[in-house]
N, C-alpha and C positions, 0 to 999 in steps of 0.2 A: 504493500500500500504506500509506504514511504517512498519507495523507488518510483512508482508512477506519479506520486505527488511532485517529486523532485523534477522528473522529466516534464511535467505539465508547467512548472514554474519556468524552466529553461525555455520552452516553446513560447510562453507568454512574453518573456523578456526579448526573445528574438523578434517576435511579431511587433513589439513596441518599438524596437530599434529600427525595423524596416519602415514602419509608419513615420517615424521621426525623420529618417533619411528621405522618404518620399516628400515630406513637407518642405525639407530643406532644399531638395532639388527643384520642386515646383516654385519655391520662393525665389530661387536664384534667377528665374526667368523675369521676375519683376524688378530685379536689381540691375536692369539694363540702363543704358544712357538716358532714355526718355524718363524713366522713373526717378533717376538721380536728379535730373534737371527740375522736375516737378517738386521733388522733396526739398531741394536747395532753394527753389524759387528764383533761379537765375540761370540763364543760358550763357555758358562760358565758351567763347569762340575765338580761335586763332585767326588773326587778320594781318595784312601788311600795313605798315605805317609809312612806307616809302614809295608806294605805287600810285601816282597821281591818277585820278578818275576811278580807281578801284578800292584802294585803301590807303589814305594819306592823312598824316597828322600835321595839322597846321602849326608851324613853329611859334606863331604869335598867340593864337587862341587856345591851342592844345586840343582842339576838336579833331576827331578822326572821322573822315567822311569818304564816300565813294560808292560805287556800284555794289561791291561785295558787302560793304557795311549795311546798305539798305536791304540786301537779301538777308543778312544776319538778323536785322531788326524785325523783318517780316516773319522770319521763322520763330523768333522769340515771341512775337505776338500770337502766332499760331499755337505755340505750346503753352504759353503762360497768360495770354490775353492782354499783354502789354509790351510794346516794343522797347520800352525803357528797361525792361528786366533782362538786359543783355550786358555781359562784361566782355569788353574787347581786349584781348591779350596779344601783344605784339609778337609776331613770328617772322622768320625769314625762310627762304627756300631750304636752308640748311637745318633749321631748328624745328620746322613744323611737325614732321613725323615723330621725332623723339618726344616732343611735348604732348602729342596725342597719345602715344604709347604709355607715357608716364602718368597719364590721367590728369595732366595740368589743364587740359581743354576738352570740351565735349565734341568739337568738330573743327575742321579747317575750311574756311571760306576765303581763299587767298590766291586767286589766279592759278590754281593747281591743275596741271594737265593730267588727264587720266592716261596712264601707261600700264602695260602688262607687268613691268617690274614693280611698280608701286602697288598694284593690285595684290601682290603677294604680302604686302605689309599693312594695307588698310582696305577698308570697304569704301567704294565710291557710290555717289548718287548717280542718277541719270545726268547727262550733259546739261549744264545750265547756261553755258556761253561758249561759242565757237570762235577761236582765234587762230592765228597762224604766225609763224616766225618770220621776221623781216629785219631790216637794218636801219639804224639811225646814224646820220652823218652830219657834219657841218655843211651848211649851204655852200655850193661851189665845189664840193668834193668831186674827185674824178670817179669815186665809187658810186655807181648807179644801181647795182644789183649784186647778188651773191656771186655772179660770174666774174666780177671785177676783183674778187678777193684772191690775189695772187701771192706768190712767195714774196715776203718782205712786208706785207700788210699786217697790221696788228688789230685784232678784233677783241673787244671787251665783252665779257659775259659775267653772270652771277653764279657763285658756287651753289651747288645743290639743285640747280635748275637743269632742264634738258637742253638748254640753248647751246651750251659749249660743245656737247657731243654732236648735236645736229649740224652746227656750222663746220665742224671738223670733217664731217662726212661730206658736206656739200663743197667744202674748199679745203682739202687736206693740207695744202702748203701754207695756209695762213697761220700766223702765230696767235695763240689764244692767251688772253690775260683775264684772270677771274678775280672778282671782288666779292666781299661779304654780302652786300645788298645793292639795290638799285640806285640809292642815293650816292654811294661810293663809286659805283660804276659810271654814273652820269658825270660826276665830278672829275673822274679820271679822263673821260672823253673830252670834256671841256678844257682840261689842262694839257691836252695834247699827248696823253700817254698811249692813246690808241687812235686808229683811223676810223673805226666804226664801232657801234655798240649793237649787240644783237640780243633780242628776246622776242616775246610775242608782240605783234603789231599793236594790239590794244594797249599795252603798257608803253610802247614807244610813242604812240600818239599823245599820251599824257605828258611824256617828257617834252615833246615838241611844243605842246601847248604852254609849257612853262618857260620855254626859251625859243623865241622866234628865229634865232640864228641856226637852228637845227631842224632837219626834216627827215621824214621816213621815205626811203627810196626802194624801188623794185617791188615786185610782187612777192607774196608769201612763198616760202619754200618748204614749209611743213604744215601739218594740221595739228592744232592744239585745242582739243576739247576740254573745257574746264568742268570739274566735278567737285562736289562737296565731299570731303574725306571724313570718314568716321572710323571708330575703332573696329578692328577685324573681328568678325564673328557675331556682331550685334545686328542681325537681319531685321529685327523689329524696328530699330531706329532708321535703317536704310529705307524700309518700306514706307515709314511715316514721312521721311524727308522727300521721297519720290512723289508721294501723293501731294505733299505741300507744294512742290514745284509745278506739278500738273495743275493744281487748283490756282496757283499764282498766275500761270499763263492763261488759263481759262477765264479768269476774272478780268483780265486786262491789266492787272497791277504790274505784272512783269514788264509789259511793254512800256508802261509809264516810267518805271525805274530805269530801264535801259535808255529810253529817250532823254531822260534827265542827265545821264552821264556820258553816253556814247553817241557821238555824232557819226553816222555812217559816211 
């Protein structure tokens, strides 16, 4: 009798442990990014501070504005009902993925091109902006397109972006100089350290708008589809963001945001 009683107690304990594990496992599903944002009451997003028209911090006012910023605010409004419930964290092409993986930010909305290599590290939303790589030069430059990048020319790019690799494929003999961010890269171009600066045309148009002595030349030589990056494995948040983007376009709000910042 005691033996059977002992076995019964053991089975009861095992069953209790299995139920506990089941609760824990089902509970973990609600511990995704979306739940964390709602619990925190704030959407923490990585954005650029040095990319005019997309994510730019005004040195005088300290305000961060741009196309990506308005997309981030619209997503905050969708999740939390208030676009002001967003915290903008500065990132660069080099720091954005590490900050996402470390849990410092909930998402990256920062002119980030969707690539197969990056898909191994993060989840991407559907494309929310189509860009293409081009060149920025001083007006009067003999460089009119990527075909003019010969041996002896120096091209400036930003570390951690795809631009450097792309331009070396298109013009193998050109010399590549890489800087930490777009502000440093543009300063280097203006100080004569390079003959051209290369990145997505959308970013280059912003630089040209800041200084009329510079212009974007040639057609694009790559396709650069931008996506919102999220932590790997959180499909619930990816689905939510994709629906948000679809609704944003369907409502006409996306077109308003784009027209505000991007002049075709």
